C-alpha positions, 0 to 999 in steps of 0.5 A: 486497463493499464498495467501501471503496477507491473510497469512501475516495478519493471522500471525500478528493476531495470534501474537496479533498485527497489520500489518505494511504496508509500501509504497514507489514510484517505481523508486525513486530515480532511478529504480536501487536504488528501490530494496535496499530500498524495502529490507530495508523496509523488514529488518525494519519489514514491513509486506506488501509492497506497490510499487507506480507506478509513474504517471504524475498526482497523484491526491490523493497524497500530495507534498511528493509523487508528488515529488517522482513521478517526481523524478522517471519519471525524472529518466526514470522509465517505467512500464517494470522497475516496473515489473522488480523491482517486479520480483527481489523483489519476488526472494529475498523475497518469502513470503512478500506480494507486492502490486502495487498502482497507477492510471488507465492510466499505468494499462490499457493502454495496456489492463487489461489482459496484466497488470494482466498477468504481475502482476502474472508473477512478483509475485505481490499479489494485486493492488490498483487503486486509480482512478477506482471507484467501479462502473467501476470495469469492467475496471480492476477488472475481469482481476485481479481476473482471474489472482489471483491478489487481488483487494484492495479497498479504503473506506473513511470517506465519504463512507456511508452505501449505498455505502459500499456494492458496495465497498466491492463487489469483494474486496479481500486481505484487505480493505484500510481505507483512514482515512482523506478526503484529500491527502496523508501526510497532516493531520491525523484523530482523533483517535476516528473517526478512531475507529468509522469508523473501527467498522462500516467497520468491521460490514460489512466485514471479510477482514482485515482493514488497516488504512492509510493517515497521519501516521508519528510517532511511537506513531500514528502508535501504536494508530491505531495498537491497533484497526486496522488490519494494519497501512499504512505509506507512505509519511514519508518514501518517504520523507526519500528517497527524503532526502537521495537518493541512501543512503536512505536504512539505514535511511528507515530501521531505521525508519521502525524499529521504527514503527514496534517496536511501533506496536509490543508493541501496544497491550501489 
C-alpha cells in the first residue's frame, strides 16, 4: 500500500509549509457531481482530500455539513457510490491522499473486513471514524491496519495527558486536532490555545498534526499554518457546494486556491 499521506506531509514539510486538508461531503449535490468537485479541490491546491460519508445523524457536524448530508442522501447516495467516487478519483489523481471521514454505522454494518477491503480496492489511504472511541478500536481499527489503511485519530481540547497515549496507540497517517469542543463550522479556537495544544501533542507523537474546526478565511488558515503540520477546512467548502450545486467546481477551486496561497506564504 502506498504511503501517500506520509509522502504528502513530508513534501509539505520539505517545502517549509503546512498541508491543506480539504473536506467535502460525498454525493453532494449528487454522486455524479462529486468527482468534479474533488478535482477542483486538487486544482486549487489541496494536499489531502477528506471525503465525507453521508449519514442520517452526523452528531459532530454543524448545520452546513448536516445539510450536505441530507442533500447527498436525498440524491440517493449509497456506500457503493462513495467507493466508486473514490476509485475514479484515484484513477485521475494517483498521488493525492484520499481519506474517508464519517460515522461507524456505514463503515461496519457489512463488517469491518468488508469495509477495509473496499477502502483498499478503491485506493483510499485513511479513515476517520468520528464515533468509535479509542477504547472500542477493535470494532474497526485492526481490519483497517490489516488492509494497510491509516487509522486517523481525533484529539480535542479535552483529551488530557492520561487519555492521549490511548488515542495515539494504533494511530497513523496524521493526528486530527479538533480545536474546539463543539460541532463543525460554528466557532474557531483562539490562536494561543491552538499553539499550546500543538506543543503538548507534539511532545507525545511524531505524527503530523492537522488542525480543524472553524477555519474559514485565508488569514485563519495562515495563522494555523505557521504552527501546525496541516490545516483542515470543511464547512466553508461545503457551503459553496450548497450555494452553487453542480456549478460548484469553479467557486470551490478559487476559494481553495486562496487558502493554499495563504498557507504557502504563512512561514515566509
